[in-house]
N, C-alpha and C positions, 0 to 999 in steps of 0.2 A: 664149517663146510662152505658156507656162503662167502666168507672172507677169502678162502682158498680159491674159489671160482672167480671172484672179483679180481684177485691178483693175476690169475692166469689170463683172464680177459684183457686186462690193462696191458700186461706184457705182450700179449699177441697183437694188440692194437698198435703198440709202440713199435713192434717188430715190422708190422706192415707199413707203417709210416716210414721207418727207416729204409725198408726195401724200396719204397717209392722214391726216396731221394736217390738211391743208388741207380734205380732204372732211369730216372730223369737225367742223371749226369753221365750215363753211358752213351755209347755211340747209337745204340738203338733208340734211346730216349731223344737224343738230338734229332735223329732222322724222323721220328714220329712228330715232334714239335714242328719241324720244317714242313712235313706233309700236312699237318694240321693247319698251319698258316696258309699254305698254298690252297688247300681245300676251301678255307674261309674266303680267301680272296677270289676264288673263282665262282663259288656258289653262294656265298653269304652265310653259309651254315657252318658252325663250328663243329669239329669232331673232337672226341675226348681221347686223350692218350692213356696208355697203360698206367703211367705214373699217377695220373689223376684218380684212376680207379683205386689204386693202392692208397692214396691219401684219404679218399672218401671212406673206403672200407675200414681203414685203420682208425679213423675218427669215430666212426659209428661204433666199433668194437670197444674203443676206449670209453666212450660215453656209456655204453651198456655195462662195462665193468664198474665204472663209478656209480652208476645207478644201482647196481647190485650191492655195492659196498655200503651205500648210505641208506638202502631200504631197510626198514625196521620190520 
């Protein structure tokens, strides 16, 4: 059962990372990156795009799946 959960978590994490790539390469993603760069040049603070959240969330879920798989 634990192996099944680990496989599901890893697949879901990879899916989120893939979706992050799709969002980053879309028109919305390009607009968010341009807005983020403009925001950073005006304020000095960087803003996080949607694609970045997908990458971080997918990475965390993949790590959780791998940890579940190797846990004894």
